[in-house]
Structure formats: C-alpha cells, structure tokens
Residue frames as a rotation matrix with the C-alpha (Angstrom) as fourth column:
MET 1
0.056 0.715 0.697 -0.33
-0.594 -0.537 0.598 10.69
0.802 -0.448 0.395 -27.17
ASN 2
-0.911 -0.358 0.203 -0.19
-0.345 0.398 -0.850 9.77
0.224 -0.845 -0.486 -23.51
SER 3
-0.203 0.831 -0.518 -2.86
0.504 0.542 0.672 7.54
0.839 -0.125 -0.529 -21.94
LEU 4
0.351 0.463 0.814 -4.87
-0.467 -0.667 0.581 8.93
0.812 -0.584 -0.019 -19.07
ASN 5
-0.084 -0.370 -0.925 -3.18
0.720 0.619 -0.313 8.38
0.689 -0.693 0.215 -15.73
SER 6
-0.419 0.073 0.905 -4.74
-0.408 -0.906 -0.116 10.46
0.811 -0.418 0.409 -13.00
ILE 7
-0.153 0.402 -0.903 -5.66
0.784 0.605 0.136 9.86
0.601 -0.687 -0.408 -9.36
LEU 8
-0.194 0.146 0.970 -7.25
-0.562 -0.827 0.012 11.86
0.804 -0.543 0.242 -6.54
VAL 9
0.028 0.147 -0.989 -7.00
0.637 0.760 0.131 10.46
0.770 -0.633 -0.072 -3.04
GLU 10
0.118 0.060 0.991 -7.80
-0.584 -0.803 0.118 11.99
0.804 -0.592 -0.059 0.38
GLY 11
0.598 0.081 -0.798 -6.61
0.477 0.764 0.435 10.74
0.644 -0.641 0.418 3.70
ASN 12
0.905 -0.304 0.296 -4.28
-0.422 -0.559 0.714 11.26
-0.051 -0.771 -0.634 6.72
LEU 13
0.076 -0.961 -0.264 -0.53
-0.688 0.141 -0.711 10.82
0.721 0.236 -0.651 6.95
THR 14
0.877 0.203 -0.436 0.50
0.081 0.830 0.552 7.59
0.474 -0.519 0.711 8.62
ARG 15
0.332 -0.804 -0.493 3.97
0.889 0.093 0.448 8.88
-0.315 -0.587 0.746 9.51
ASP 16
0.408 -0.290 -0.866 6.10
-0.093 -0.956 0.276 12.05
-0.908 -0.032 -0.417 9.28
PRO 17
0.997 -0.069 -0.030 7.22
-0.025 0.063 -0.998 12.82
0.071 0.996 0.061 5.74
GLU 18
0.301 -0.950 0.079 10.82
0.588 0.250 0.769 12.23
-0.751 -0.185 0.634 4.62
LEU 19
0.962 -0.047 -0.269 12.38
-0.211 -0.751 -0.626 15.14
-0.172 0.659 -0.732 2.81
ARG 20
0.187 -0.956 0.226 15.65
0.416 0.285 0.864 14.44
-0.890 -0.067 0.451 0.91
THR 21
0.468 -0.113 -0.876 17.51
-0.711 -0.637 -0.298 15.60
-0.524 0.762 -0.379 -2.11
THR 22
0.960 -0.177 0.218 18.66
0.271 0.786 -0.556 13.62
-0.073 0.593 0.802 -5.10
PRO 23
0.091 -0.992 -0.089 22.39
0.802 0.020 0.597 13.61
-0.590 -0.126 0.797 -5.99
GLY 24
-0.311 -0.114 0.943 21.51
0.823 -0.529 0.208 16.30
0.475 0.841 0.258 -8.56
GLY 25
-0.986 -0.102 -0.132 20.11
0.160 -0.795 -0.585 18.50
-0.045 -0.597 0.801 -5.81
THR 26
-0.480 0.876 0.052 16.38
-0.309 -0.224 0.924 17.99
0.821 0.428 0.378 -6.56
PRO 27
-0.730 0.210 0.650 14.18
-0.651 0.076 -0.755 17.94
-0.208 -0.975 0.081 -3.45
VAL 28
-0.308 0.672 -0.673 11.84
-0.232 0.634 0.738 14.93
0.923 0.383 -0.039 -3.06
CYS 29
-0.579 0.251 0.776 9.44
-0.808 -0.050 -0.587 14.28
-0.108 -0.967 0.232 -0.21
ALA 30
-0.579 0.357 -0.733 8.02
-0.041 0.885 0.463 10.85
0.814 0.299 -0.498 0.50
PHE 31
-0.699 0.377 0.608 5.02
-0.685 -0.107 -0.721 10.24
-0.207 -0.920 0.333 2.71
ALA 32
-0.858 0.453 -0.241 2.31
0.332 0.849 0.412 7.66
0.391 0.273 -0.879 3.23
LEU 33
-0.639 0.702 0.314 -1.40
-0.769 -0.588 -0.251 8.18
0.009 -0.402 0.916 3.75
ALA 34
-0.859 0.495 0.130 -4.33
0.444 0.848 -0.291 6.12
-0.254 -0.192 -0.948 4.82
SER 35
-0.708 0.701 -0.082 -7.75
-0.637 -0.585 0.502 6.62
0.305 0.408 0.861 3.17
ASN 36
-0.792 0.468 0.393 -10.97
-0.006 0.636 -0.771 5.32
-0.611 -0.613 -0.501 4.80
ARG 37
-0.663 0.691 -0.289 -14.01
-0.461 -0.073 0.884 4.05
0.590 0.719 0.367 3.02
PHE 38
-0.761 0.474 0.443 -17.19
-0.322 0.317 -0.892 3.34
-0.564 -0.821 -0.089 4.90
TYR 39
-0.583 0.603 -0.544 -20.02
-0.551 0.199 0.810 1.09
0.597 0.773 0.216 3.62
ARG 40
0.015 0.680 0.733 -23.07
-0.938 0.263 -0.225 -0.73
-0.346 -0.684 0.642 4.93
GLN 41
-0.534 -0.114 -0.838 -23.04
-0.436 0.886 0.157 -4.57
0.725 0.449 -0.523 5.01
ASN 42
-0.242 0.535 -0.810 -25.82
0.579 0.749 0.322 -6.54
0.779 -0.391 -0.491 6.72
ASP 43
0.732 0.659 0.176 -27.15
0.313 -0.553 0.772 -3.53
0.606 -0.510 -0.611 8.71
ALA 44
0.580 -0.624 -0.524 -23.63
0.562 -0.159 0.812 -2.73
-0.590 -0.765 0.259 10.01
MET 45
0.909 -0.364 -0.204 -21.26
-0.414 -0.727 -0.548 -0.08
0.051 0.582 -0.811 8.95
GLU 46
0.652 -0.736 0.182 -17.94
0.691 0.676 0.256 -1.47
-0.312 -0.042 0.949 7.81
LYS 47
0.709 -0.516 -0.481 -14.65
-0.511 -0.846 0.153 0.40
-0.486 0.137 -0.863 7.30
GLU 48
0.694 -0.576 0.431 -12.05
0.719 0.588 -0.371 -0.36
-0.040 0.567 0.822 4.63
VAL 49
0.647 -0.579 -0.496 -8.65
-0.253 -0.776 0.578 1.32
-0.719 -0.249 -0.649 4.93
SER 50
0.783 -0.459 0.420 -6.31
0.589 0.328 -0.739 1.66
0.201 0.826 0.526 1.95
PHE 51
0.479 -0.724 -0.497 -2.68
0.189 -0.468 0.863 2.80
-0.857 -0.507 -0.087 2.28
PHE 52
0.874 -0.177 0.452 -0.78
0.435 -0.127 -0.891 4.73
0.215 0.976 -0.034 -0.36
ASP 53
-0.041 -0.917 -0.397 2.84
0.722 -0.302 0.623 5.85
-0.691 -0.261 0.674 -0.77
VAL 54
0.908 0.347 0.233 3.13
0.418 -0.721 -0.553 9.35
-0.024 0.600 -0.800 -2.21
GLU 55
-0.167 -0.984 -0.065 6.13
0.893 -0.179 0.413 11.20
-0.418 0.011 0.908 -3.67
ALA 56
0.909 0.394 -0.137 6.36
0.320 -0.870 -0.376 14.96
-0.267 0.298 -0.917 -4.26
TRP 57
0.055 -0.940 0.336 9.10
0.998 0.059 0.002 16.71
-0.022 0.335 0.942 -6.16
ASN 58
-0.416 -0.397 0.818 10.77
0.541 -0.831 -0.128 20.17
0.731 0.390 0.561 -6.36
ARG 59
-0.741 0.113 0.662 8.95
-0.429 -0.838 -0.338 23.08
0.516 -0.535 0.669 -4.65
LEU 60
0.384 0.917 -0.104 5.96
-0.558 0.320 0.766 20.85
0.736 -0.236 0.635 -3.81
ALA 61
0.251 -0.381 -0.890 8.33
0.565 0.804 -0.185 18.50
0.786 -0.456 0.417 -1.99
GLU 62
-0.783 -0.612 0.117 9.68
0.295 -0.530 -0.795 21.41
0.548 -0.588 0.595 0.10
SER 63
-0.319 0.757 0.571 6.20
-0.782 -0.551 0.293 22.60
0.536 -0.353 0.767 1.00
CYS 64
0.585 0.623 -0.519 5.16
-0.235 0.743 0.627 19.10
0.776 -0.245 0.581 2.01
GLY 65
-0.097 -0.740 -0.665 8.32
0.649 0.459 -0.606 18.64
0.754 -0.491 0.436 4.11
GLU 66
-0.885 -0.222 0.409 7.60
-0.076 -0.798 -0.598 21.89
0.459 -0.560 0.689 5.96
GLN 67
-0.364 0.861 0.354 3.79
-0.842 -0.467 0.271 21.57
0.399 -0.199 0.895 6.41
LEU 68
0.414 0.659 -0.627 3.05
-0.421 0.750 0.510 17.91
0.807 0.053 0.588 6.88
LYS 69
-0.604 -0.501 0.619 3.15
-0.792 0.293 -0.536 15.81
0.087 -0.814 -0.574 10.00
LYS 70
-0.925 0.248 -0.289 1.87
0.241 0.969 0.058 12.47
0.294 -0.016 -0.956 10.98
GLY 71
-0.443 0.854 -0.273 -1.99
0.748 0.184 -0.637 12.52
-0.494 -0.486 -0.721 11.21
ARG 72
-0.546 0.166 -0.821 -2.39
-0.337 -0.941 0.033 15.65
-0.767 0.295 0.569 8.96
GLY 73
0.284 0.730 0.622 -5.19
0.481 0.453 -0.751 15.40
-0.829 0.513 -0.222 6.45
VAL 74
-0.608 -0.520 -0.600 -4.33
-0.342 -0.510 0.789 15.94
-0.717 0.685 0.132 2.77
ARG 75
0.729 0.619 0.292 -5.91
0.055 0.372 -0.927 15.70
-0.682 0.692 0.237 -0.65
VAL 76
-0.394 -0.918 -0.039 -3.46
-0.180 0.035 0.983 14.55
-0.901 0.395 -0.180 -3.33
VAL 77
0.879 0.433 -0.199 -3.93
-0.254 0.073 -0.964 14.93
-0.403 0.899 0.174 -7.08
GLY 78
-0.142 -0.978 -0.151 -1.33
-0.730 0.000 0.683 13.10
-0.668 0.207 -0.714 -9.12
ARG 79
0.429 0.184 -0.884 -0.51
-0.805 0.521 -0.283 10.14
0.409 0.833 0.372 -11.27
LEU 80
0.859 -0.101 0.503 0.38
-0.194 0.844 0.501 6.51
-0.475 -0.527 0.705 -10.65
LYS 81
0.261 -0.839 -0.478 3.92
-0.901 -0.033 -0.433 5.30
0.347 0.544 -0.764 -11.21
GLN 82
0.997 0.047 0.065 5.18
-0.066 0.940 0.334 1.69
-0.045 -0.338 0.940 -11.07
ASP 83
0.139 -0.988 0.069 8.69
-0.988 -0.134 0.072 1.02
-0.062 -0.078 -0.995 -9.98
ARG 84
0.981 0.118 -0.155 10.25
-0.138 0.982 -0.127 -2.32
0.138 0.146 0.980 -10.98
TRP 85
0.124 -0.983 0.138 13.46
-0.971 -0.149 -0.187 -3.90
0.204 -0.111 -0.973 -9.82
ASN 86
0.545 -0.066 -0.836 15.25
-0.003 0.997 -0.080 -7.20
0.839 0.046 0.543 -9.33
ASP 87
0.839 -0.276 0.468 16.59
-0.515 -0.126 0.848 -8.21
-0.175 -0.953 -0.248 -5.84
GLN 88
-0.045 -0.997 0.068 19.92
-0.935 0.066 0.348 -9.82
-0.352 -0.048 -0.935 -5.18
GLU 89
-0.326 0.007 0.945 18.51
-0.014 1.000 -0.012 -13.31
-0.945 -0.018 -0.326 -6.03
GLY 90
-0.998 -0.063 -0.012 17.19
-0.006 -0.095 0.995 -12.02
-0.063 0.994 0.094 -9.37
LYS 91
-0.335 0.942 0.006 13.54
0.924 0.330 -0.196 -12.05
-0.186 -0.060 -0.981 -8.32
GLN 92
-0.639 0.203 0.742 11.40
0.344 -0.787 0.512 -9.37
0.688 0.582 0.433 -9.90
HIS 93
-0.368 0.578 -0.729 9.53
0.815 -0.177 -0.552 -6.90
-0.448 -0.797 -0.406 -7.68
SER 94
-0.554 0.210 0.806 7.29
0.415 -0.769 0.486 -3.96
0.722 0.604 0.339 -8.37
LYS 95
-0.413 0.439 -0.798 5.50
0.791 -0.263 -0.553 -1.27
-0.453 -0.859 -0.239 -6.39
VAL 96
-0.043 0.485 0.874 2.91
0.734 -0.578 0.357 1.33
0.678 0.657 -0.331 -7.38
LYS 97
-0.441 -0.060 -0.895 3.08
0.761 -0.555 -0.337 4.80
-0.476 -0.830 0.290 -5.82
ILE 98
0.683 0.666 0.299 1.47
0.730 -0.602 -0.324 8.13
-0.036 0.440 -0.897 -6.40
VAL 99
-0.601 -0.776 0.191 3.51
0.795 -0.605 0.045 11.02
0.081 0.179 0.980 -7.84
ALA 100
0.219 0.744 -0.631 1.87
0.739 -0.548 -0.391 14.14
-0.637 -0.381 -0.670 -6.48
GLU 101
-0.393 -0.191 0.900 1.19
0.777 -0.593 0.213 17.03
0.493 0.782 0.381 -8.83
HIS 102
-0.225 0.383 0.896 -0.91
-0.389 -0.878 0.277 18.96
0.893 -0.286 0.347 -6.35
VAL 103
-0.473 0.122 -0.872 -1.37
0.733 0.603 -0.313 18.65
0.488 -0.788 -0.375 -2.56
GLU 104
0.129 0.577 0.807 -4.05
-0.268 -0.763 0.588 20.37
0.955 -0.292 0.056 -0.48
PHE 105
-0.863 -0.438 -0.253 -3.26
0.169 0.221 -0.960 20.64
0.477 -0.871 -0.117 3.22
LYS 106
0.230 0.953 -0.195 -6.35
0.544 0.040 0.838 20.17
0.807 -0.299 -0.509 5.43
PRO 107
0.235 -0.075 0.969 -6.71
-0.568 -0.820 0.074 22.66
0.789 -0.568 -0.236 8.35
VAL 108
-0.469 -0.385 -0.795 -5.10
0.520 0.608 -0.601 21.70
0.714 -0.695 -0.085 11.62
PHE 109
0.506 0.701 0.503 -7.15
-0.135 -0.511 0.849 22.47
0.852 -0.497 -0.164 14.74
ASN 110
-0.693 -0.680 0.241 -5.62
-0.291 -0.043 -0.956 23.30
0.660 -0.732 -0.168 18.14
ARG 111
0.108 0.791 -0.602 -7.73
0.373 0.529 0.762 21.04
0.922 -0.306 -0.238 20.40
ASP 112
-0.453 -0.280 -0.847 -6.15
0.887 -0.043 -0.460 22.43
0.092 -0.959 0.268 23.61
LYS 113
-0.995 0.102 -0.011 -7.40
-0.102 -0.995 -0.009 26.00
-0.012 -0.008 1.000 22.80
ASP 114
-0.397 0.898 -0.192 -10.83
-0.312 0.064 0.948 24.63
0.863 0.436 0.255 21.84
GLU 115
-0.018 0.331 -0.943 -11.19
0.716 0.662 0.219 22.68
0.697 -0.672 -0.249 25.07
ALA 116
-0.734 -0.313 -0.603 -10.16
0.657 -0.554 -0.511 25.71
-0.174 -0.771 0.613 27.15
ALA 117
-0.907 0.410 0.095 -12.62
-0.335 -0.840 0.427 27.93
0.255 0.355 0.899 25.29
ASN 118
-0.085 0.937 -0.339 -15.47
-0.231 0.313 0.921 25.52
0.969 0.157 0.190 25.94
ALA 119
-0.653 -0.231 -0.721 -14.64
0.527 0.545 -0.652 24.88
0.544 -0.806 -0.234 29.56
GLY 120
-0.896 0.322 -0.307 -16.63
0.031 -0.643 -0.765 27.90
-0.443 -0.695 0.566 30.83
THR 121
-0.394 0.785 -0.479 -19.51
-0.911 -0.403 0.089 27.43
-0.124 0.471 0.873 28.36
ALA 122
-0.777 0.088 0.623 -21.11
-0.061 0.975 -0.215 24.15
-0.626 -0.205 -0.752 29.23
GLY 123
0.018 0.803 0.596 -23.31
0.590 0.472 -0.655 22.85
-0.807 0.364 -0.465 26.40
ALA 124
0.783 0.202 -0.588 -22.30
-0.315 -0.688 -0.654 25.53
-0.537 0.697 -0.475 23.93
PRO 125
0.488 -0.630 0.604 -20.26
0.759 0.648 0.063 23.88
-0.431 0.428 0.795 21.23
GLY 126
0.438 -0.430 -0.790 -17.38
-0.390 -0.882 0.264 26.12
-0.810 0.193 -0.554 20.03
MET 127
0.978 -0.204 -0.040 -15.64
0.020 0.286 -0.958 26.00
0.207 0.936 0.283 16.67
PRO 128
0.457 -0.880 -0.129 -11.95
0.683 0.254 0.685 25.02
-0.570 -0.401 0.717 16.87
GLU 129
0.668 -0.309 -0.677 -9.49
-0.473 -0.878 -0.066 27.58
-0.574 0.364 -0.733 15.75
PRO 130
0.911 -0.402 0.096 -7.38
0.337 0.589 -0.734 26.64
0.239 0.701 0.672 12.74
VAL 131
0.455 -0.859 -0.236 -3.54
-0.067 -0.297 0.953 26.71
-0.888 -0.417 -0.193 13.23
PHE 132
0.998 -0.046 0.047 -1.54
0.047 0.002 -0.999 27.80
0.046 0.999 0.004 10.23
C-alpha cells in the first residue's frame, strides 16, 4: 500500500516553461512557480515567498508547454518526488520537486484592452476581458 503523497500549490510562473522529450519520445515540461503567503506580525503585513520546481508529463506536458508563460497563474495538484545523485567528487545531492497530475490555468487578462475601455469612462471600473 502506498503512503499518502499529495500536494496542492497555487502561484505564478517565474520563467517560461521548458518543453522537451525524453529519448523514448515522452513529452516532459518543466516550470517553476512562486507562491506567496501573507501574514501579520507586530501590526505589519509580512510576505513569505516559496519557490517550487514542477514537472508535467505526456499530454499534460504538451498543454503546459502551449499555454504557460512567465507570470501566468496556475494551481498544481500533484505529488512530491525526491531526486538523488552524486556529483563528480562523489558528494551526495538531493532535490524535491512536484510531479504535476493536474494543472489549472488561471485566466489571463488583456490589460491594454481594459485600459482602453476605461479611458472614456472615468471612475467606472470595468472588468478586464479574459484572453484564451
């Protein structure tokens, strides 16, 4: 029986995704995201930022490679995976990453259209139009 290994994280991409294929032809997409946490400390709001490396495989990798760009918001559901290796000097290293099982793409708003729409309506806030 497998132990529970599940994670849900929401944030914004810190760089454009890298889509590649394995020697066997399987698509894999790697991207990194930053997740913000706000909390109050001594009557001041503090911000804590965590960075996560994410890997998506197969059809999900292809979708991520097509849809994602730096700054885009995502919600990732997946599992944690620890990679371990030895460097040339024999020193051991390890890194934990998220293997995505589901990725939700947050809407992208076209700010240029929104600003143009609001230019003639001073004081009337408009809703930005999503770009798909």
